[in-house]
C-alpha positions, -999 to +999 in steps of 0.1 A: +191-557+435+182-550+398+187-582+376+207-568+347+213-586+311+245-601+307+273-577+293+299-581+273+332-556+273+345-548+239+376-529+241+388-505+213+422-492+216+423-463+193+428-425+193+430-425+156+396-398+158+412-377+186+438-351+186+460-362+213+478-392+215+469-418+247+430-424+244+441-457+229+455-466+265+420-463+278+406-502+280+433-514+302+430-482+325+392-491+330+402-527+332+431-521+357+410-498+376+386-530+384+355-525+359+349-564+350+353-570+389+328-542+400+301-555+375+303-594+388+304-579+425+269-563+416+259-595+402+263-590+366+273-617+343+306-604+327+324-616+296+354-596+285+358-602+246+391-585+246+402-559+227+393-550+186+422-550+160+424-521+136+451-499+118+474-477+138+475-439+141+494-427+114+495-390+131+489-372+095+470-344+091+436-340+072+427-349+038+397-332+021+387-321+057+390-355+078+419-368+094+425-405+093+388-410+073+402-447+062+416-459+095+383-443+115+358-462+095+381-496+099+376-492+135+340-486+135+332-510+109+347-536+134+334-524+165+298-522+148+306-558+137+311-567+174+283-548+191+259-566+168+271-600+175+265-589+212+234-578+211+222-605+189+233-630+213+211-614+240+239-593+258+249-557+266+278-543+247+299-520+268+329-504+245+355-491+259+373-467+241+390-451+224+379-419+214+347-407+207+344-411+171+338-444+178+304-438+185+294-443+152+302-482+151+287-484+185+256-464+179+249-473+144+252-514+154+223-504+180+202-487+161+201-513+136+195-541+163+165-516+177+149-517+142+150-553+138+134-554+173+107-528+168+121-508+198+126-472+199+163-460+204+169-433+225+207-419+227+217-402+260+252-381+250+274-372+283+297-352+272+314-316+273+310-315+233+281-320+211+302-336+186+280-321+156+306-309+135+311-314+097+350-309+077+331-276+067+333-263+102+362-277+120+397-269+111+412-295+129+396-326+110+395-344+139+365-369+136+359-377+171+344-341+169+318-353+146+300-387+155+269-373+158+268-353+128+282-386+108+250-408+128+225-382+118+234-384+084+262-355+076+295-361+073+321-389+047+295-418+028+321-442+041+304-429+079+271-419+073+262-451+052+287-474+076+255-497+087+238-497+053+211-475+061+216-437+064+210-418+084+214-443+113+193-420+138+180-385+136+188-357+158+152-362+177+168-395+193+198-380+204+195-361+239+230-344+250+240-335+288+267-312+301+275-297+271+298-266+274+322-263+242+306-261+207+318-244+175+303-215+165+293-229+132+283-263+151+258-241+173+240-235+137+242-270+126+226-280+163+199-250+161+191-259+125+186-298+131+171-293+164+196-313+188+183-317+223+209-300+246+212-295+278+239-274+284+255-263+317+235-231+319+204-249+317+218-274+344+228-245+363+197-233+360+172-258+365+192-287+384+204-316+370+173-336+386+149-317+363+177-318+337+174-351+336+137-357+338+133-337+306+162-363+287+142-397+298+107-383+293+088-406+276+110-437+281+087-469+286+091-504+282+096-506+244+129-481+247+162-491+243+187-462+258+221-460+249+241-445+270+277-426+254+296-417+282+324-391+274+347-388+306+351-350+297+314-348+306+330-346+344+347-313+355+386-319+349+389-310+388+377-346+393+386-360+359+417-349+346+429-376+327+409-369+290+425-351+263+401-320+257+393-304+294+365-283+297+364-261+332+331-257+346+317-296+338+295-318+358+307-326+393+307-359+411+272-358+430+254-344+398+274-374+379+260-396+401+224-385+401+227-390+362+236-424+364+214-433+390+185-417+373+194-438+345+198-472+366+160-462+380+147-465+344+160-501+339+163-494+302+199-490+292+209-514+268+243-505+254+271-481+268+303-464+257+331-452+278+353-430+262+380-403+257+400-417+289+434-409+284+454-425+312+491-409+300+471-374+312+456-388+342+469-388+381+477-425+392+445-440+372+421-414+393+400-405+361+393-446+350+388-457+388+363-425+391+344-441+356+341-476+373+326-459+403+299-443+378+295-472+355+289-491+391+260-468+397+246-471+361+243-508+372+221-502+406+243-492+431+230-467+453+232-454+491+201-472+505+179-498+484+154-477+464+118-486+449 
């Protein structure tokens, strides 16, 4: 069994960046589905630091193109500080979301850590959406559709400069897998900034094995791999508990292969689990599937493999 760094579970119970209520219940759903126990059973030292606290969701409309910007910044700042503290303590932060706007805080912390340690950061963004919107190209103003753009320096200064350095990362550090819903103007931004996207057509044509080999190419001992796992990456037929379901997603076996190939690298240093919405789930089935897949990220496989 592989030896993993000790992990710290950080609950971030907010849906402040989303268009539907309910993702704030995600951390408890993951705990109820047995995530801490599943990791401990794999020999992982697990510390659950509990839930962060932050402002409630005011559920108001967009102001100057952004919904709930002040609240989104507060939650992300708290998460950034908590994630960085765990990294500094030699632990792997696992963020239990919450909606995907929280990727700004978690990845800003990891990027700072990597700069200080002289490590190369690679972000695997497992998602149905590219989340490369700006206020200019999305009418909703929901910030959970903007975190990758914010991390790459496009967006409100309060988020692009969350950790003091902007941009926190470059588009070249992000590799997106499972994408199948991109707004028209967002497509232009992705092309302009040359984001590495493996959409579902690519996966259908090349297969998941070749997709992952391409996304993981060049990873070495000096690479810190951050996995940002949006549960809507999965097909809604197996993962109904999300607010932004998009048909035609990754199936169970493909998802297992993704997680197993990430585990094979031995380089995962941080993880987000986001957009789980128990209000839309069936008997916590999506949370249980997420736990199953996270076990594979931590080395669970059918056979012992070299």
